C-alpha positions, 0 to 999 in steps of 0.5 A, spaced: 202 045 381 202 050 386 197 050 392 192 056 392 188 058 398 181 060 397 181 067 400 175 068 405 170 073 404 170 080 407 164 078 412 167 072 414 173 075 416 170 081 420 166 076 424 173 071 425 177 077 427 172 080 432 171 086 429 163 086 428 158 082 432 153 078 427 148 082 429 152 089 427 154 085 420 147 083 419 145 090 420 150 093 416 149 088 410 142 090 410 143 098 410 148 096 404 143 093 400 138 098 402 142 104 400 146 101 394 153 103 398 158 098 398 159 094 405 165 097 407 163 104 406 157 103 410 161 100 416 166 106 416 160 111 415 156 108 421 162 108 425 162 100 426 170 100 424 175 104 423 179 105 417 185 102 420 181 096 422 178 096 414 185 096 412 187 090 417 181 086 414 183 087 407 190 085 408 188 079 411 183 077 406 189 078 401 194 074 405 199 080 406 201 084 412 198 091 414 202 097 416 199 103 420 204 108 417 201 113 422 205 110 428 212 111 424 212 118 424 
């Protein structure tokens, strides 16, 4: 039987990778809950992380490598 790994939750990865402080994450989560917008959208709109950082965290969550194509031109 194949071994499956449990994917870490997005907020856990933000903290683990040092993208956000616990306080910034808590503030963003409160804003997401208040506004009804997804956490990822709030993080980008508030300038708490870049789109590339978001792509890197989502890639890590999925177990794949993130590639920044803007550096390939």
